Structures are given as structure tokens and as C-alpha cells.
VONUGU-655161 format. One record per residue (C-alpha): x, y, z; residue number from 1. Coordinates in steps of 0.25 Angstrom, whole numbers. Layout:
BEGIN
@east:X, north:Y, up:Z, num:NUM .
...
// end
This chain:
BEGIN
@east:369, north:394, up:125, num:1 .
@east:383, north:395, up:123, num:2 .
@east:382, north:410, up:123, num:3 .
@east:372, north:411, up:134, num:4 .
@east:383, north:404, up:144, num:5 .
@east:394, north:415, up:140, num:6 .
@east:387, north:425, up:144, num:7 .
@east:382, north:421, up:156, num:8 .
@east:396, north:415, up:161, num:9 .
@east:403, north:428, up:156, num:10 .
@east:392, north:437, up:165, num:11 .
@east:392, north:429, up:177, num:12 .
@east:406, north:436, up:181, num:13 .
@east:404, north:449, up:175, num:14 .
@east:407, north:456, up:190, num:15 .
@east:420, north:451, up:192, num:16 .
@east:433, north:458, up:191, num:17 .
@east:439, north:450, up:179, num:18 .
@east:427, north:452, up:171, num:19 .
@east:416, north:442, up:165, num:20 .
@east:421, north:426, up:170, num:21 .
@east:411, north:414, up:168, num:22 .
@east:411, north:404, up:180, num:23 .
@east:408, north:390, up:173, num:24 .
@east:408, north:377, up:181, num:25 .
@east:416, north:365, up:177, num:26 .
@east:411, north:353, up:170, num:27 .
@east:402, north:346, up:180, num:28 .
@east:392, north:333, up:181, num:29 .
@east:382, north:338, up:175, num:30 .
@east:383, north:350, up:164, num:31 .
@east:391, north:361, up:161, num:32 .
@east:385, north:374, up:168, num:33 .
@east:389, north:390, up:165, num:34 .
@east:385, north:397, up:176, num:35 .
@east:381, north:412, up:179, num:36 .
@east:386, north:416, up:193, num:37 .
@east:378, north:429, up:198, num:38 .
@east:389, north:438, up:203, num:39 .
@east:388, north:448, up:215, num:40 .
@east:396, north:458, up:222, num:41 .
@east:412, north:454, up:223, num:42 .
@east:420, north:467, up:224, num:43 .
@east:434, north:466, up:223, num:44 .
@east:440, north:467, up:238, num:45 .
@east:451, north:478, up:239, num:46 .
@east:459, north:468, up:251, num:47 .
@east:455, north:455, up:246, num:48 .
@east:460, north:458, up:230, num:49 .
@east:474, north:462, up:237, num:50 .
@east:476, north:448, up:244, num:51 .
@east:488, north:440, up:241, num:52 .
@east:485, north:429, up:230, num:53 .
@east:496, north:417, up:231, num:54 .
@east:497, north:408, up:218, num:55 .
@east:482, north:399, up:217, num:56 .
@east:483, north:385, up:222, num:57 .
@east:474, north:380, up:209, num:58 .
@east:467, north:366, up:216, num:59 .
@east:458, north:359, up:203, num:60 .
@east:444, north:362, up:199, num:61 .
@east:432, north:357, up:207, num:62 .
@east:427, north:344, up:204, num:63 .
@east:414, north:343, up:194, num:64 .
@east:401, north:340, up:203, num:65 .
@east:392, north:348, up:203, num:66 .
@east:391, north:363, up:206, num:67 .
@east:380, north:370, up:210, num:68 .
@east:382, north:386, up:207, num:69 .
@east:383, north:399, up:217, num:70 .
@east:381, north:416, up:216, num:71 .
@east:393, north:416, up:225, num:72 .
@east:402, north:429, up:226, num:73 .
@east:417, north:421, up:231, num:74 .
@east:422, north:410, up:225, num:75 .
@east:432, north:401, up:234, num:76 .
@east:441, north:406, up:239, num:77 .
@east:453, north:408, up:230, num:78 .
@east:467, north:400, up:237, num:79 .
@east:466, north:388, up:230, num:80 .
@east:461, north:395, up:220, num:81 .
@east:450, north:388, up:209, num:82 .
@east:445, north:380, up:221, num:83 .
@east:431, north:376, up:221, num:84 .
@east:420, north:389, up:221, num:85 .
@east:409, north:386, up:227, num:86 .
@east:397, north:392, up:219, num:87 .
@east:385, north:383, up:222, num:88 .
@east:370, north:387, up:221, num:89 .
@east:360, north:389, up:211, num:90 .
@east:365, north:388, up:197, num:91 .
@east:359, north:400, up:187, num:92 .
@east:360, north:404, up:174, num:93 .
@east:355, north:418, up:174, num:94 .
@east:359, north:429, up:164, num:95 .
@east:370, north:438, up:170, num:96 .
@east:371, north:452, up:167, num:97 .
@east:381, north:457, up:158, num:98 .
@east:386, north:468, up:165, num:99 .
@east:389, north:472, up:179, num:100 .
@east:392, north:485, up:187, num:101 .
@east:397, north:489, up:200, num:102 .
@east:400, north:500, up:209, num:103 .
@east:403, north:503, up:224, num:104 .
@east:413, north:513, up:233, num:105 .
@east:418, north:510, up:246, num:106 .
@east:424, north:517, up:258, num:107 .
@east:439, north:516, up:254, num:108 .
@east:434, north:524, up:241, num:109 .
@east:431, north:508, up:237, num:110 .
@east:429, north:508, up:224, num:111 .
@east:420, north:496, up:216, num:112 .
@east:417, north:497, up:202, num:113 .
@east:416, north:486, up:190, num:114 .
@east:409, north:485, up:177, num:115 .
@east:407, north:474, up:168, num:116 .
@east:400, north:470, up:156, num:117 .
@east:400, north:458, up:147, num:118 .
@east:393, north:459, up:132, num:119 .
@east:390, north:446, up:127, num:120 .
@east:394, north:447, up:110, num:121 .
@east:391, north:440, up:98, num:122 .
@east:397, north:428, up:96, num:123 .
@east:397, north:422, up:110, num:124 .
@east:406, north:438, up:113, num:125 .
@east:410, north:442, up:127, num:126 .
@east:415, north:452, up:130, num:127 .
@east:416, north:459, up:145, num:128 .
@east:420, north:472, up:152, num:129 .
@east:423, north:476, up:165, num:130 .
@east:429, north:487, up:173, num:131 .
@east:431, north:486, up:189, num:132 .
@east:438, north:495, up:196, num:133 .
@east:441, north:496, up:214, num:134 .
@east:449, north:502, up:222, num:135 .
@east:448, north:509, up:236, num:136 .
@east:454, north:523, up:239, num:137 .
@east:456, north:527, up:256, num:138 .
@east:463, north:528, up:267, num:139 .
@east:469, north:517, up:273, num:140 .
@east:475, north:514, up:286, num:141 .
@east:490, north:514, up:287, num:142 .
@east:494, north:498, up:293, num:143 .
@east:501, north:501, up:308, num:144 .
@east:498, north:518, up:304, num:145 .
@east:488, north:529, up:307, num:146 .
@east:489, north:534, up:295, num:147 .
@east:481, north:529, up:282, num:148 .
@east:484, north:529, up:267, num:149 .
@east:477, north:537, up:256, num:150 .
@east:477, north:522, up:248, num:151 .
@east:470, north:521, up:233, num:152 .
@east:470, north:507, up:225, num:153 .
@east:460, north:507, up:212, num:154 .
@east:460, north:496, up:202, num:155 .
@east:452, north:496, up:188, num:156 .
@east:450, north:486, up:177, num:157 .
@east:446, north:486, up:165, num:158 .
@east:443, north:474, up:156, num:159 .
@east:436, north:468, up:143, num:160 .
@east:435, north:452, up:139, num:161 .
@east:430, north:448, up:127, num:162 .
@east:427, north:433, up:121, num:163 .
@east:423, north:427, up:108, num:164 .
@east:418, north:413, up:108, num:165 .
@east:424, north:407, up:94, num:166 .
@east:420, north:392, up:91, num:167 .
@east:430, north:386, up:98, num:168 .
@east:439, north:396, up:104, num:169 .
@east:435, north:409, up:114, num:170 .
@east:445, north:423, up:111, num:171 .
@east:446, north:431, up:122, num:172 .
@east:450, north:443, up:122, num:173 .
@east:452, north:453, up:135, num:174 .
@east:459, north:466, up:141, num:175 .
@east:460, north:472, up:153, num:176 .
@east:465, north:485, up:161, num:177 .
@east:467, north:487, up:174, num:178 .
@east:472, north:500, up:183, num:179 .
@east:476, north:501, up:198, num:180 .
@east:479, north:515, up:205, num:181 .
@east:484, north:514, up:218, num:182 .
@east:492, north:520, up:228, num:183 .
@east:505, north:517, up:239, num:184 .
@east:506, north:516, up:253, num:185 .
@east:507, north:531, up:261, num:186 .
@east:512, north:536, up:246, num:187 .
@east:516, north:550, up:243, num:188 .
@east:506, north:555, up:234, num:189 .
@east:509, north:548, up:220, num:190 .
@east:513, north:536, up:223, num:191 .
@east:503, north:526, up:218, num:192 .
@east:502, north:515, up:207, num:193 .
@east:494, north:514, up:195, num:194 .
@east:495, north:499, up:190, num:195 .
@east:489, north:498, up:173, num:196 .
@east:487, north:487, up:166, num:197 .
@east:481, north:479, up:154, num:198 .
@east:480, north:467, up:147, num:199 .
@east:475, north:460, up:135, num:200 .
@east:470, north:447, up:133, num:201 .
@east:469, north:437, up:120, num:202 .
@east:465, north:422, up:122, num:203 .
@east:458, north:411, up:115, num:204 .
@east:454, north:398, up:123, num:205 .
@east:449, north:386, up:115, num:206 .
@east:432, north:382, up:118, num:207 .
@east:431, north:369, up:110, num:208 .
@east:432, north:357, up:118, num:209 .
@east:435, north:348, up:105, num:210 .
@east:447, north:355, up:101, num:211 .
@east:458, north:345, up:104, num:212 .
@east:465, north:357, up:112, num:213 .
@east:461, north:367, up:121, num:214 .
@east:467, north:380, up:121, num:215 .
@east:469, north:396, up:125, num:216 .
@east:478, north:406, up:124, num:217 .
@east:478, north:421, up:128, num:218 .
@east:489, north:433, up:126, num:219 .
@east:487, north:444, up:135, num:220 .
@east:493, north:457, up:136, num:221 .
@east:496, north:463, up:148, num:222 .
@east:500, north:477, up:153, num:223 .
@east:503, north:482, up:165, num:224 .
@east:508, north:495, up:171, num:225 .
@east:513, north:498, up:185, num:226 .
@east:514, north:513, up:185, num:227 .
@east:523, north:518, up:199, num:228 .
@east:531, north:509, up:203, num:229 .
@east:540, north:513, up:211, num:230 .
@east:553, north:517, up:205, num:231 .
@east:547, north:514, up:191, num:232 .
@east:534, north:520, up:184, num:233 .
@east:525, north:514, up:174, num:234 .
@east:530, north:501, up:175, num:235 .
@east:526, north:491, up:163, num:236 .
@east:524, north:477, up:161, num:237 .
@east:518, north:470, up:148, num:238 .
@east:514, north:455, up:146, num:239 .
@east:511, north:447, up:136, num:240 .
@east:507, north:435, up:143, num:241 .
@east:503, north:423, up:133, num:242 .
@east:494, north:410, up:137, num:243 .
@east:489, north:398, up:130, num:244 .
@east:485, north:383, up:135, num:245 .
@east:481, north:370, up:126, num:246 .
@east:477, north:360, up:131, num:247 .
@east:471, north:345, up:124, num:248 .
@east:465, north:331, up:129, num:249 .
@east:472, north:317, up:126, num:250 .
@east:461, north:311, up:132, num:251 .
@east:450, north:313, up:139, num:252 .
@east:454, north:316, up:151, num:253 .
@east:470, north:320, up:149, num:254 .
@east:472, north:332, up:143, num:255 .
@east:486, north:341, up:140, num:256 .
@east:490, north:355, up:138, num:257 .
@east:500, north:366, up:140, num:258 .
@east:499, north:379, up:145, num:259 .
@east:507, north:392, up:139, num:260 .
@east:510, north:406, up:146, num:261 .
@east:519, north:416, up:141, num:262 .
@east:522, north:432, up:147, num:263 .
@east:529, north:440, up:140, num:264 .
@east:532, north:452, up:147, num:265 .
@east:537, north:467, up:146, num:266 .
@east:540, north:477, up:155, num:267 .
@east:543, north:494, up:154, num:268 .
@east:548, north:504, up:164, num:269 .
@east:552, north:493, up:176, num:270 .
@east:566, north:489, up:172, num:271 .
@east:558, north:475, up:172, num:272 .
@east:563, north:463, up:161, num:273 .
@east:555, north:457, up:152, num:274 .
@east:551, north:443, up:153, num:275 .
@east:545, north:431, up:147, num:276 .
@east:537, north:420, up:153, num:277 .
@east:532, north:407, up:148, num:278 .
@east:524, north:396, up:155, num:279 .
@east:521, north:382, up:149, num:280 .
@east:510, north:374, up:157, num:281 .
@east:510, north:358, up:151, num:282 .
@east:499, north:350, up:157, num:283 .
@east:490, north:338, up:158, num:284 .
@east:477, north:335, up:163, num:285 .
@east:469, north:323, up:167, num:286 .
@east:455, north:325, up:170, num:287 .
@east:445, north:314, up:174, num:288 .
@east:433, north:311, up:184, num:289 .
@east:442, north:312, up:195, num:290 .
@east:454, north:318, up:191, num:291 .
@east:460, north:330, up:187, num:292 .
@east:474, north:331, up:185, num:293 .
@east:484, north:342, up:177, num:294 .
@east:498, north:339, up:177, num:295 .
@east:505, north:351, up:170, num:296 .
@east:519, north:361, up:173, num:297 .
@east:521, north:375, up:174, num:298 .
@east:535, north:377, up:166, num:299 .
@east:538, north:394, up:167, num:300 .
@east:550, north:402, up:160, num:301 .
@east:553, north:414, up:157, num:302 .
@east:563, north:424, up:148, num:303 .
@east:570, north:434, up:154, num:304 .
@east:566, north:441, up:169, num:305 .
@east:561, north:429, up:176, num:306 .
@east:570, north:419, up:167, num:307 .
@east:566, north:405, up:175, num:308 .
@east:562, north:391, up:171, num:309 .
@east:552, north:387, up:181, num:310 .
@east:544, north:373, up:181, num:311 .
@east:530, north:370, up:191, num:312 .
@east:519, north:359, up:191, num:313 .
@east:505, north:361, up:187, num:314 .
@east:498, north:349, up:191, num:315 .
@east:484, north:346, up:198, num:316 .
@east:476, north:336, up:203, num:317 .
@east:463, north:333, up:208, num:318 .
@east:455, north:321, up:211, num:319 .
@east:439, north:323, up:211, num:320 .
@east:434, north:313, up:223, num:321 .
@east:418, north:309, up:226, num:322 .
@east:414, north:320, up:215, num:323 .
@east:416, north:333, up:223, num:324 .
@east:431, north:331, up:232, num:325 .
@east:443, north:333, up:225, num:326 .
@east:456, north:332, up:230, num:327 .
@east:467, north:341, up:222, num:328 .
@east:482, north:344, up:221, num:329 .
@east:491, north:353, up:215, num:330 .
@east:505, north:358, up:210, num:331 .
@east:506, north:369, up:204, num:332 .
@east:514, north:383, up:201, num:333 .
@east:517, north:394, up:190, num:334 .
@east:521, north:407, up:187, num:335 .
@east:514, north:419, up:191, num:336 .
@east:522, north:430, up:184, num:337 .
@east:524, north:441, up:192, num:338 .
@east:521, north:453, up:181, num:339 .
@east:513, north:468, up:186, num:340 .
@east:499, north:461, up:187, num:341 .
@east:504, north:451, up:196, num:342 .
@east:512, north:460, up:206, num:343 .
@east:502, north:472, up:205, num:344 .
@east:491, north:460, up:212, num:345 .
@east:501, north:455, up:222, num:346 .
@east:505, north:469, up:228, num:347 .
@east:501, north:482, up:222, num:348 .
@east:511, north:489, up:231, num:349 .
@east:522, north:481, up:227, num:350 .
@east:534, north:485, up:217, num:351 .
@east:539, north:478, up:206, num:352 .
@east:552, north:480, up:205, num:353 .
@east:562, north:473, up:203, num:354 .
@east:555, north:464, up:191, num:355 .
@east:547, north:451, up:199, num:356 .
@east:549, north:436, up:193, num:357 .
@east:539, north:428, up:191, num:358 .
@east:533, north:422, up:204, num:359 .
@east:533, north:405, up:203, num:360 .
@east:524, north:396, up:209, num:361 .
@east:534, north:381, up:208, num:362 .
@east:524, north:373, up:217, num:363 .
@east:510, north:376, up:220, num:364 .
@east:506, north:362, up:228, num:365 .
@east:493, north:358, up:232, num:366 .
@east:482, north:348, up:238, num:367 .
@east:469, north:350, up:240, num:368 .
@east:455, north:344, up:242, num:369 .
@east:440, north:351, up:238, num:370 .
@east:428, north:347, up:239, num:371 .
@east:413, north:350, up:239, num:372 .
@east:404, north:338, up:248, num:373 .
@east:393, north:347, up:245, num:374 .
@east:385, north:356, up:235, num:375 .
@east:391, north:369, up:236, num:376 .
@east:402, north:368, up:248, num:377 .
@east:417, north:366, up:242, num:378 .
@east:429, north:366, up:251, num:379 .
@east:444, north:366, up:247, num:380 .
@east:456, north:360, up:255, num:381 .
@east:470, north:362, up:250, num:382 .
@east:484, north:363, up:253, num:383 .
@east:496, north:366, up:246, num:384 .
@east:512, north:372, up:244, num:385 .
@east:516, north:384, up:236, num:386 .
@east:529, north:386, up:230, num:387 .
@east:532, north:401, up:223, num:388 .
@east:544, north:409, up:219, num:389 .
@east:547, north:422, up:217, num:390 .
@east:534, north:424, up:226, num:391 .
@east:529, north:439, up:226, num:392 .
@east:529, north:447, up:241, num:393 .
@east:528, north:461, up:244, num:394 .
@east:535, north:470, up:255, num:395 .
@east:539, north:483, up:258, num:396 .
@east:548, north:491, up:248, num:397 .
@east:557, north:497, up:261, num:398 .
@east:563, north:505, up:252, num:399 .
@east:549, north:513, up:249, num:400 .
@east:545, north:518, up:264, num:401 .
@east:539, north:532, up:265, num:402 .
@east:541, north:542, up:274, num:403 .
@east:528, north:536, up:284, num:404 .
@east:539, north:522, up:285, num:405 .
@east:529, north:515, up:275, num:406 .
@east:531, north:510, up:261, num:407 .
@east:524, north:513, up:249, num:408 .
@east:528, north:501, up:240, num:409 .
@east:529, north:486, up:241, num:410 .
@east:541, north:476, up:235, num:411 .
@east:538, north:466, up:228, num:412 .
@east:545, north:454, up:230, num:413 .
@east:547, north:441, up:226, num:414 .
@east:552, north:427, up:234, num:415 .
@east:551, north:412, up:236, num:416 .
@east:540, north:407, up:243, num:417 .
@east:532, north:393, up:247, num:418 .
@east:518, north:392, up:255, num:419 .
@east:511, north:381, up:260, num:420 .
@east:496, north:383, up:259, num:421 .
@east:483, north:375, up:264, num:422 .
@east:470, north:382, up:263, num:423 .
@east:455, north:376, up:262, num:424 .
@east:441, north:383, up:257, num:425 .
@east:428, north:380, up:259, num:426 .
@east:415, north:388, up:250, num:427 .
@east:400, north:384, up:251, num:428 .
@east:388, north:390, up:245, num:429 .
@east:373, north:387, up:245, num:430 .
@east:367, north:392, up:233, num:431 .
@east:366, north:406, up:232, num:432 .
@east:364, north:408, up:246, num:433 .
@east:376, north:409, up:254, num:434 .
@east:391, north:404, up:250, num:435 .
@east:403, north:405, up:257, num:436 .
@east:420, north:401, up:255, num:437 .
@east:431, north:400, up:264, num:438 .
@east:445, north:397, up:261, num:439 .
@east:458, north:400, up:269, num:440 .
@east:472, north:396, up:266, num:441 .
@east:486, north:395, up:275, num:442 .
@east:500, north:395, up:269, num:443 .
@east:513, north:396, up:274, num:444 .
@east:524, north:403, up:268, num:445 .
@east:538, north:401, up:267, num:446 .
@east:549, north:409, up:258, num:447 .
@east:563, north:405, up:255, num:448 .
@east:573, north:415, up:256, num:449 .
@east:567, north:425, up:267, num:450 .
@east:570, north:425, up:280, num:451 .
@east:568, north:434, up:292, num:452 .
@east:559, north:447, up:289, num:453 .
@east:563, north:446, up:274, num:454 .
@east:553, north:435, up:275, num:455 .
@east:544, north:438, up:282, num:456 .
@east:543, north:450, up:273, num:457 .
@east:540, north:441, up:260, num:458 .
@east:528, north:433, up:265, num:459 .
@east:523, north:442, up:274, num:460 .
@east:510, north:445, up:265, num:461 .
@east:509, north:429, up:262, num:462 .
@east:496, north:425, up:266, num:463 .
@east:499, north:414, up:277, num:464 .
@east:483, north:412, up:278, num:465 .
@east:471, north:417, up:269, num:466 .
@east:456, north:414, up:272, num:467 .
@east:443, north:418, up:266, num:468 .
@east:429, north:419, up:270, num:469 .
@east:418, north:423, up:262, num:470 .
@east:402, north:420, up:264, num:471 .
@east:392, north:426, up:254, num:472 .
@east:376, north:426, up:257, num:473 .
@east:364, north:427, up:249, num:474 .
@east:353, north:431, up:258, num:475 .
@east:343, north:434, up:247, num:476 .
@east:346, north:435, up:230, num:477 .
@east:349, north:448, up:232, num:478 .
@east:356, north:451, up:242, num:479 .
@east:373, north:444, up:244, num:480 .
@east:381, north:446, up:257, num:481 .
@east:395, north:441, up:257, num:482 .
@east:405, north:440, up:269, num:483 .
@east:420, north:437, up:269, num:484 .
@east:434, north:435, up:276, num:485 .
@east:448, north:436, up:271, num:486 .
@east:460, north:433, up:280, num:487 .
@east:475, north:433, up:276, num:488 .
@east:486, north:432, up:286, num:489 .
@east:498, north:433, up:283, num:490 .
@east:512, north:424, up:283, num:491 .
@east:520, north:425, up:294, num:492 .
@east:536, north:426, up:292, num:493 .
@east:546, north:431, up:303, num:494 .
@east:536, north:438, up:310, num:495 .
@east:530, north:445, up:301, num:496 .
@east:516, north:445, up:298, num:497 .
@east:505, north:454, up:291, num:498 .
@east:492, north:456, up:297, num:499 .
@east:483, north:447, up:290, num:500 .
@east:472, north:451, up:280, num:501 .
@east:458, north:451, up:287, num:502 .
@east:445, north:457, up:278, num:503 .
@east:431, north:453, up:283, num:504 .
@east:422, north:458, up:270, num:505 .
@east:408, north:458, up:269, num:506 .
@east:399, north:461, up:258, num:507 .
@east:384, north:461, up:249, num:508 .
@east:377, north:465, up:239, num:509 .
@east:360, north:467, up:236, num:510 .
@east:355, north:468, up:222, num:511 .
@east:345, north:479, up:223, num:512 .
@east:340, north:478, up:210, num:513 .
@east:342, north:468, up:199, num:514 .
@east:355, north:470, up:193, num:515 .
@east:360, north:478, up:205, num:516 .
@east:365, north:476, up:219, num:517 .
@east:373, north:484, up:229, num:518 .
@east:385, north:479, up:236, num:519 .
@east:395, north:483, up:247, num:520 .
@east:407, north:475, up:252, num:521 .
@east:415, north:477, up:266, num:522 .
@east:428, north:472, up:268, num:523 .
@east:438, north:473, up:280, num:524 .
@east:427, north:472, up:291, num:525 .
@east:436, north:470, up:300, num:526 .
@east:444, north:483, up:297, num:527 .
@east:458, north:476, up:297, num:528 .
@east:469, north:482, up:294, num:529 .
@east:476, north:472, up:284, num:530 .
@east:486, north:472, up:271, num:531 .
@east:487, north:465, up:259, num:532 .
@east:501, north:472, up:255, num:533 .
@east:513, north:477, up:265, num:534 .
@east:507, north:489, up:271, num:535 .
@east:495, north:492, up:263, num:536 .
@east:484, north:493, up:271, num:537 .
@east:470, north:488, up:266, num:538 .
@east:456, north:495, up:269, num:539 .
@east:447, north:495, up:282, num:540 .
@east:433, north:492, up:283, num:541 .
@east:432, north:496, up:268, num:542 .
@east:417, north:493, up:257, num:543 .
@east:411, north:496, up:247, num:544 .
@east:398, north:495, up:240, num:545 .
@east:390, north:499, up:227, num:546 .
@east:380, north:492, up:216, num:547 .
@east:381, north:484, up:206, num:548 .
@east:373, north:482, up:192, num:549 .
@east:371, north:470, up:183, num:550 .
@east:367, north:473, up:170, num:551 .
// end
């Protein structure tokens, strides 16, 4: 039976970019369940993938109320993270297909390709292989200009993930390779960028709850190359990233533990300074029927570059009353290392000279209330304050204007920032027929040490309000239709305000034969001109369609 559960849980999410994942519901009042969630077409939306994601707010986990499950496409909103995800409906445990493949094409040369296969080997071993590639190649209208830009951006990923289950521990070995090719705005021939990255992962974790100590440990070897940075060629970064955590029970309701993480970073061809970063996280947990409390601290230090000693809280508390209503509070923080990976995700068109220091979240304090008054309905209301040291921002590099007056590259900068935020989200699902989710968060940003136009430049692309809505409808078992809208308004500072993101999208899929479906997705149906990066336009009305297979 245990082997069957591994197979079902592993293959349920084979269509996701990170490979096979298992969705397993926490303990409730009846039993433990392993649930297979049927996956549908959920493509990478080029625009949506470029949203500036802020440091996450992490309320506690959902209540222990008995929950039903659903096959909806999208979870609840991502801010705050780890909030309730409204998956409700009929529970199934059917055998999932180990293989998945998808191929689609769109009007801007949009490419959507994906393949995945999960091998179930003897002795409870699992090997997952995945590949995906997406991108575009087309002419985009330049803001405030009659000219256009011959733009292209392609991303490729290949990975493997192997798990072997011993009697009391799991061994995990994984490897990934990523490649990004794109060009800069309004650039002469040959001015382009290429990011190459790879990593190898080795990890172990305990699986026997009867052991006096629970532990997990991993070592990661990471490599990243930025090929065409301005002023440097083949800029390389290598990191040895080690993590470990051990915890033990001192009573039935009390636990203590400590986490450890260390980065050893090495650079070449860029004049950057090597460094060693160390993180400690001692903590205490108390868990009862009504209360879940965690009291700890984040202790961060670095040697060589970024030589600083910082401490931030790691405290959460939640009170569960009336079975499905939770009050929660948190005071958290910690370091976010600004390595090449994070900078590339933050702004691929930005330059990384001089060497950036780590961003430190000194405090992220939040209060909230979440509840499920009826089956299938969840809502969450929260508010808080965030204090960030050396937060990243991007702005035009005025030294790099082209002959036409437009800049090619953006400058990555850092500045101390803070914001007060308040938000809410709600989601509802009825069986496997209809599901919707809506979320919104308002933020009021401020920055120290900057005034006038300089302050406006720093805050120009910080989100003042983010709203998302999505509804999925399955009128018949073989047809799925989804409609959604994403809105991001920018912070107004010193008279400067950037146009908001306004993306209305529509998609759907139809299973023509068992295991064979056709799909389509259209974005920016309002044909709005908005930007995720300073000066860089996004696609107008665009669509992608194709066929997917399960085998």
C-alpha cells in the first residue's frame, strides 16, 4: 500500500515546472489521505512570470477541520504565502499516468513545450525526468514611440530527481540545467544576454517518527554564468550551499530544534569578492489542540564581503477556535542572498556591478484572521509592517543611452525600504464544477535617505496595489474554461507614477480522446500597454494553443 501511495502522489503533478510533487493533506480528525489531483493545462504566462514578488508573509497552516478536495487549476493568492488553498470537491484515488507531454505555439512566436516522465523503480525508488521550454520572438511596440522592437526571450530547463527510501531515511539526488537567451531593448546587432545555470543536490531526511530526533540535511553545488554583462564577459558564480535541521520532542506538545545554513560563494571574471555566509535558526515549538506557537530567532553573519552580524525574530502564533476559525500573528525576518539567481529573477535586464550585498528583512510583522464557515469556502484577512535593509530596485542606466535616446540596460541598486500592508483573499469551490479565487493587497512604501526625483526612481516599480481574480468552470468532464484578471498599480512618489499592469486572460482545454487534449490561452485581451521592467514593453493581445498527451 505504501508503494502505491508513493506512485500516486509522485505522478499527480508531473506537468509542473519543478517536476513531480505530491500534495498531501495534513492530519484531520478522521484519517490521513494521499490525494491525486488531476492536472490540467496551466501554461507559463509570459507576463505573469515577471511580477515583482515581494518577501513573503507566512501565516500559520490551515486548521484541522475535515476538508474535501478538488481538481482546480490555481491555488489561492500567493500573498501571504502558505494561506488556505481552496481545493474542495470529490476525493479520488485513481491511477495517474506517469508520462506527460505538451506542445503549443502562439502569435508572437510564443513557444510552450513540456515533457515529463516518472519512473517507479524497484525498492520504492522514484526517478522523475522533466524538460520544458517557453519563450517568444516577435515585434513589440515601444512605449511612447511609433517604432517597434524585435524582441526574443527563450528559457529552457532540464532536470532529474531521484528518491530512494531506506527503512528510516530518504535519500534524494537531483540535478538541474537552465538556459536563458534574450536581447536588450533597441540594441544594435549582437547586443544580447545569455544566462547558463546548473545545480546538483544531495539530501537526506528522517522518515521514522519514532526516532528521538528528526533531521534533514542537504548539500547543493550551484553554478551560474552571465555571458554578456556590460564591461565583463563570462561572469561566473559558484556556490556550495549546505543546509541542516534537527529537532526533538521534550514532551508530547513541546519541541526544540535548530537550523543551520551556509553559503560559500566564489566568483570569476568580474572582480567580485568571495564570501561565506552562515545562518542559525534555534527555535521552540508548542502544539496543542487550540494553540500552535513557534518562538525562535534568525542569526546571520558573513565573512569577507558583506561582513555583518544581524539578528531577526522567527515568531508565529495561531489560536484555533470553533474548529474552523483561526487568529494568527507573526514577527519574522531573515537574509535573502542576492546571488546571480535572485538578481536574474528580479530583473533579467539589470546589470550586477557593483557587487550587491544581501537583502535583510529586519522585521515582517503581521496579524490576521482566516476561516472556513462552510465547506469549500475560505477567506483570509491580514495586515502588517515590513522593514527591509538593502532591498533591490532597478532604474535606467543613464550612461548607456542609445543614439535614439533609449537606454539598453538597467542598473540594479539597493536601498533601505519599509511598507505597511493590508490584504484579503477569498476562494470557493463546488465539487469539480466551479472554483474561484480573488485576492488583493495594498502597500504604502517609504524609503530612507532618498528625496525628490531620486526617491521617485527607487519606488517607481514598487506595487501599491495588487489584485487577482480567477474562475474555473467545468461544464462537462472533458471541458475546462478559465477566466482571470491581474492588476498591479505602482507606487506614486514625488510626482512619478508608472502605468499599471492590467492583464485579462482567458483559457480552456478539451479532452478529445482519453489522454489527449487540446488547449488554448489568450493574454492581455484588453491590449493594454504596460511594463514589468523600466522601458521594456510587453506583448499586446497574445495567445498560445496546442495539444497535450498523458501516457
